[in-house]
C-alpha positions, 0 to 999 in steps of 0.5 A: 911286584912290578919294578919300573924305572922309578922303582916298585910300581905294584905292591910286594907279594906278602899277603899280610899287606892289604895292598898286595892282597887286593892286587894278588892274582892266582897263577898256575906256574909252568911245569918247569917252575913247579919242578924246580920249586919241588926240588928246592923244597926237597933239598930244604927238607920242607913239607910245606911253605912258599918260594918267591921268585923274580922273573922279568916280564917277557924274559926267557923261561931260563931267566928267573931267580928263586930268592926266598924259601918261607917255611913258616909262611902264614903271611904268604898264604892266599886269602881266596876271598881277595885273590882274583881268578882264584877259581882258576887255581883252587876249588870253590870252597878251598881254604888254605888254612884248613888244608894246612891244619889237616896236613899238620894233623896227618903228619903228627898222627903219622909220627905218633904211629911210627 
């Protein structure tokens, strides 16, 4: 979401909000952000989820604030049909819901076998 002097000028990041879904653009974060998000997930004991961050446009790489860890992030999962440039991040037939379901099934099978 971009915030100007008059307040929010673009929708929030919630994929459940149609305006956001239409405005969403696929983003491959820089390695430093990926590393920090993995560390946040590790500290939280999270296997999956989403992390929200504030990063002022044009700001130094160190000027970012992680402010929300969503461990039940169905509302923030991307809809690959409406996210622009999704083919730059995901393979053509990527379905995040199927990927999540497969992940959960694998975890259940692993725990059952232990």
